[in-house]
Backbone as a chain_set.jsonl record, in Angstrom:
{"seq": "MKTDIHPKYEAVVFRDLASGKSFLTRSTVGSAKTVEWEDGNTYPVIDVEISSESHPFYTGKQRIMDSAGRVEKFNQRFKNFGK", "coords": {"N": [[-16.332, -119.543, 35.099], [-19.063, -118.923, 34.816], [-21.294, -118.334, 31.878], [-23.095, -115.596, 30.356], [-24.581, -114.973, 33.261], [-23.995, -111.631, 33.787], [-24.989, -108.606, 34.011], [-25.59, -106.577, 30.617], [-23.141, -104.338, 30.173], [-22.592, -100.821, 29.458], [-23.175, -98.19, 26.365], [-24.527, -94.917, 27.643], [-27.131, -92.705, 27.844], [-26.581, -89.612, 30.923], [-28.781, -87.893, 31.998], [-29.55, -84.561, 33.68], [-31.75, -83.192, 35.033], [-32.21, -80.973, 36.403], [-30.031, -78.867, 35.942], [-30.259, -79.562, 32.822], [-27.748, -80.497, 31.459], [-26.346, -83.192, 29.869], [-24.919, -86.117, 30.069], [-22.666, -88.531, 28.782], [-22.007, -91.638, 29.342], [-20.951, -94.993, 30.613], [-22.859, -97.944, 31.832], [-24.562, -100.502, 33.384], [-27.037, -99.543, 33.81], [-30.31, -99.603, 32.383], [-32.622, -97.887, 30.047], [-36.182, -97.481, 28.516], [-36.681, -95.746, 27.246], [-34.821, -93.32, 24.721], [-32.557, -91.353, 23.502], [-31.065, -88.986, 20.658], [-27.46, -89.007, 20.7], [-24.837, -86.782, 19.998], [-23.357, -87.312, 18.406], [-24.892, -88.586, 16.678], [-25.917, -91.133, 17.342], [-27.872, -93.103, 18.471], [-28.694, -93.839, 22.181], [-29.777, -95.253, 25.381], [-31.629, -93.269, 27.109], [-30.907, -91.89, 30.711], [-32.941, -89.95, 33.511], [-32.084, -88.361, 35.691], [-32.412, -86.509, 39.205], [-30.951, -84.993, 40.565], [-27.121, -83.857, 39.597], [-23.764, -83.934, 39.421], [-23.333, -81.372, 38.039], [-25.186, -79.873, 39.168], [-25.345, -80.298, 41.831], [-25.227, -78.499, 44.724], [-22.504, -79.104, 46.237], [-20.382, -79.82, 44.493], [-20.869, -77.248, 42.518], [-20.635, -75.276, 44.062], [-22.278, -73.685, 44.668], [-24.012, -73.111, 47.444], [-26.76, -73.384, 49.537], [-27.546, -70.8, 52.083], [-29.406, -71.038, 55.058], [-31.609, -70.11, 57.144], [-31.181, -69.64, 59.818], [-30.995, -68.402, 61.787], [-33.466, -66.874, 61.781], [-35.538, -69.473, 62.71], [-34.749, -70.57, 64.964], [-35.495, -68.26, 66.324], [-38.209, -68.334, 65.873], [-38.667, -70.908, 66.987], [-38.214, -70.776, 69.665], [-40.46, -68.735, 69.525], [-42.704, -70.098, 69.183], [-42.589, -72.091, 71.742], [-41.96, -70.896, 74.109], [-44.1, -69.993, 76.399], [-43.748, -73.273, 76.996], [-43.772, -75.736, 79.536], [-44.067, -74.236, 81.971]], "CA": [[-17.026, -118.549, 35.444], [-20.455, -118.869, 34.254], [-21.591, -117.394, 30.919], [-24.6, -115.004, 30.387], [-24.671, -114.085, 33.661], [-23.277, -110.544, 34.264], [-25.253, -107.317, 33.707], [-24.586, -105.822, 29.676], [-22.043, -102.743, 30.456], [-23.119, -100.359, 27.809], [-22.844, -96.725, 26.642], [-26.032, -94.556, 28.059], [-26.621, -91.154, 28.12], [-27.893, -89.255, 31.707], [-29.845, -86.217, 31.568], [-29.645, -83.907, 34.807], [-33.242, -82.644, 34.794], [-32.082, -79.482, 37.235], [-29.646, -78.521, 34.95], [-30.358, -79.926, 31.934], [-26.81, -81.364, 31.704], [-26.22, -84.742, 29.763], [-23.215, -87.291, 30.292], [-22.473, -89.841, 27.547], [-21.059, -92.71, 30.361], [-20.939, -96.31, 30.472], [-23.644, -98.228, 32.712], [-25.085, -101.91, 33.369], [-28.872, -99.727, 33.916], [-31.458, -99.135, 30.763], [-33.95, -97.878, 29.893], [-36.946, -98.085, 27.416], [-36.043, -93.969, 26.72], [-33.575, -93.247, 23.869], [-32.272, -89.921, 23.273], [-30.571, -88.68, 19.972], [-26.138, -88.189, 21.187], [-24.053, -85.761, 19.755], [-22.312, -88.274, 17.517], [-25.18, -88.891, 15.82], [-25.95, -92.579, 17.621], [-29.055, -92.95, 19.842], [-28.474, -94.487, 23.206], [-31.018, -94.892, 26.467], [-31.555, -91.715, 28.549], [-31.737, -92.043, 32.284], [-33.011, -88.417, 33.718], [-31.833, -87.912, 37.547], [-32.935, -85.264, 39.795], [-29.552, -84.367, 40.698], [-25.762, -84.477, 39.483], [-22.276, -83.223, 39.95], [-23.588, -80.045, 37.296], [-26.524, -79.211, 39.355], [-25.476, -80.528, 43.165], [-24.6, -77.609, 45.21], [-21.278, -79.764, 47.002], [-19.955, -79.336, 43.188], [-20.955, -75.584, 41.973], [-19.918, -74.3, 45.104], [-23.863, -72.373, 45.36], [-25.058, -73.521, 48.579], [-27.908, -71.911, 49.919], [-27.571, -70.186, 53.611], [-30.401, -71.377, 56.396], [-31.882, -68.654, 57.811], [-30.799, -70.797, 61.496], [-31.308, -67.365, 63.677], [-34.887, -67.033, 62.079], [-35.695, -70.782, 62.853], [-34.765, -70.38, 66.651], [-36.678, -67.369, 66.495], [-39.605, -69.162, 65.739], [-39.092, -72.346, 67.756], [-38.284, -70.302, 70.891], [-41.489, -67.895, 70.129], [-43.672, -71.124, 69.759], [-42.539, -72.738, 72.996], [-42.073, -70.055, 75.397], [-44.564, -71.314, 77.296], [-44.51, -74.581, 77.246], [-43.313, -76.126, 80.816], [-44.626, -72.523, 82.716]], "C": [[-17.99, -118.898, 34.303], [-20.85, -117.576, 32.603], [-22.979, -116.749, 30.816], [-25.273, -114.517, 32.01], [-24.781, -112.67, 34.425], [-23.828, -109.543, 33.298], [-24.864, -106.769, 32.184], [-24.034, -104.597, 30.298], [-22.577, -101.819, 29.164], [-23.061, -98.322, 27.799], [-24.639, -96.111, 26.887], [-25.574, -93.119, 29.154], [-27.324, -91.387, 30.18], [-27.746, -88.344, 31.717], [-29.979, -85.352, 33.587], [-30.726, -83.017, 34.917], [-33.097, -80.926, 35.882], [-31.507, -78.533, 36.146], [-30.121, -78.441, 33.417], [-28.983, -80.382, 30.868], [-27.525, -82.443, 31.151], [-24.948, -85.617, 29.562], [-23.438, -88.178, 29.473], [-21.419, -90.827, 28.899], [-21.769, -94.227, 29.934], [-21.681, -97.207, 31.922], [-24.373, -99.425, 32.312], [-26.654, -101.289, 33.458], [-29.357, -99.315, 32.725], [-31.773, -98.541, 30.714], [-34.879, -97.942, 28.582], [-36.782, -96.479, 26.55], [-35.144, -93.92, 25.739], [-33.802, -91.983, 23.85], [-31.117, -90.236, 21.885], [-28.949, -88.027, 20.646], [-25.857, -87.408, 19.905], [-23.286, -85.811, 18.289], [-23.19, -88.533, 16.219], [-26.11, -90.577, 16.255], [-27.211, -91.974, 18.486], [-29.09, -94.139, 21.055], [-29.832, -94.003, 24.052], [-30.74, -93.81, 26.976], [-31.937, -92.065, 29.85], [-31.732, -90.136, 33.111], [-33.408, -89.209, 35.224], [-32.542, -86.927, 37.524], [-31.361, -83.943, 39.799], [-27.718, -85.06, 40.194], [-24.83, -83.427, 39.952], [-22.626, -81.392, 39.475], [-24.375, -79.489, 38.068], [-26.386, -79.274, 41.584], [-24.357, -79.066, 44.003], [-22.939, -77.886, 45.931], [-20.436, -79.154, 45.678], [-20.014, -78.182, 42.596], [-20.565, -75.283, 42.902], [-21.326, -72.777, 45.51], [-24.568, -73.229, 46.457], [-25.826, -72.22, 49.001], [-27.797, -71.976, 51.915], [-28.688, -70.383, 54.337], [-30.016, -70.196, 57.167], [-31.885, -69.225, 59.342], [-31.491, -69.58, 62.219], [-32.88, -67.02, 63.469], [-35.67, -68.407, 62.879], [-35.456, -70.692, 64.228], [-35.504, -69.144, 67.051], [-38.064, -67.97, 66.678], [-39.911, -70.63, 66.666], [-39.195, -71.847, 69.142], [-40.145, -69.403, 71.054], [-42.819, -68.843, 70.47], [-43.4, -72.002, 71.339], [-41.837, -71.831, 74.136], [-42.801, -70.488, 76.625], [-45.359, -72.481, 77.399], [-43.129, -74.781, 78.494], [-43.384, -75.182, 81.85], [-45.765, -73.256, 83.448]], "O": [[-17.695, -119.102, 33.125], [-20.649, -116.367, 32.49], [-23.96, -117.389, 31.194], [-26.287, -113.82, 32.052], [-25.464, -112.512, 35.437], [-23.45, -109.449, 32.131], [-23.694, -106.387, 32.201], [-24.788, -103.917, 30.993], [-22.892, -102.268, 28.062], [-22.962, -97.505, 28.714], [-25.66, -96.655, 26.468], [-24.837, -92.707, 30.05], [-27.961, -92.299, 30.707], [-26.687, -87.761, 31.484], [-30.591, -85.915, 34.494], [-30.382, -81.837, 34.864], [-33.927, -80.017, 35.896], [-32.153, -77.665, 35.56], [-30.333, -77.357, 32.875], [-29.166, -80.578, 29.666], [-28.664, -82.802, 31.449], [-24.131, -85.45, 28.657], [-24.568, -88.666, 29.448], [-20.256, -90.547, 29.187], [-22.737, -94.483, 29.218], [-21.086, -97.13, 32.997], [-24.806, -99.54, 31.165], [-27.575, -102.084, 33.269], [-28.645, -98.581, 32.039], [-31.336, -97.854, 31.638], [-34.371, -98.442, 27.578], [-36.794, -96.338, 25.328], [-34.349, -94.832, 25.967], [-34.882, -91.441, 24.087], [-30.437, -91.261, 21.84], [-28.937, -86.869, 21.062], [-26.594, -87.434, 18.919], [-22.86, -84.984, 17.483], [-22.733, -88.672, 15.085], [-26.881, -91.056, 15.423], [-27.432, -90.861, 18.963], [-29.506, -95.267, 20.789], [-30.616, -93.081, 23.828], [-29.603, -93.445, 27.273], [-33.06, -92.472, 30.146], [-30.771, -89.371, 33.191], [-34.245, -89.99, 35.676], [-33.152, -86.406, 36.591], [-31.012, -82.848, 39.36], [-27.251, -86.188, 40.355], [-25.027, -82.415, 40.625], [-22.344, -80.418, 40.174], [-24.459, -78.293, 37.789], [-27.031, -78.607, 42.393], [-23.163, -78.817, 43.841], [-22.227, -76.902, 46.128], [-19.862, -78.073, 45.812], [-18.979, -77.968, 41.965], [-19.568, -74.637, 42.578], [-21.358, -71.707, 46.117], [-25.57, -73.917, 46.262], [-25.737, -70.994, 48.942], [-27.94, -72.915, 52.698], [-29.266, -69.313, 54.148], [-29.017, -69.613, 57.588], [-32.957, -69.085, 59.931], [-32.372, -69.713, 63.069], [-33.617, -66.871, 64.443], [-36.477, -68.079, 63.749], [-36.567, -70.812, 64.745], [-36.094, -69.102, 68.13], [-38.78, -67.948, 67.68], [-40.971, -71.201, 66.92], [-40.079, -72.305, 69.866], [-40.855, -69.373, 72.059], [-43.646, -68.703, 71.371], [-44.394, -72.496, 71.871], [-41.161, -72.373, 75.01], [-42.356, -71.12, 77.583], [-46.528, -72.788, 77.637], [-42.007, -74.275, 78.473], [-42.591, -75.405, 82.765], [-46.546, -72.627, 84.161]]}, "num_chains": 1, "name": "protein.A"}
């Protein structure tokens, strides 16, 4: 196997911007930004828009779309179309 071709697999903090929660895990992704973790060590931090802490599928807090209102708006807008 060739040496020095694989990315480094190191500890990284992923911070969910939607919920404010952070996760310490290992990844090949790096970052110039750092954060001090609970154990006192400094790790690179990756900001993510959504994670399992804030995604509706995992939290069970799904937003219900007003589909009836959307259909009525569509019908109102196009009721005279094609007549």
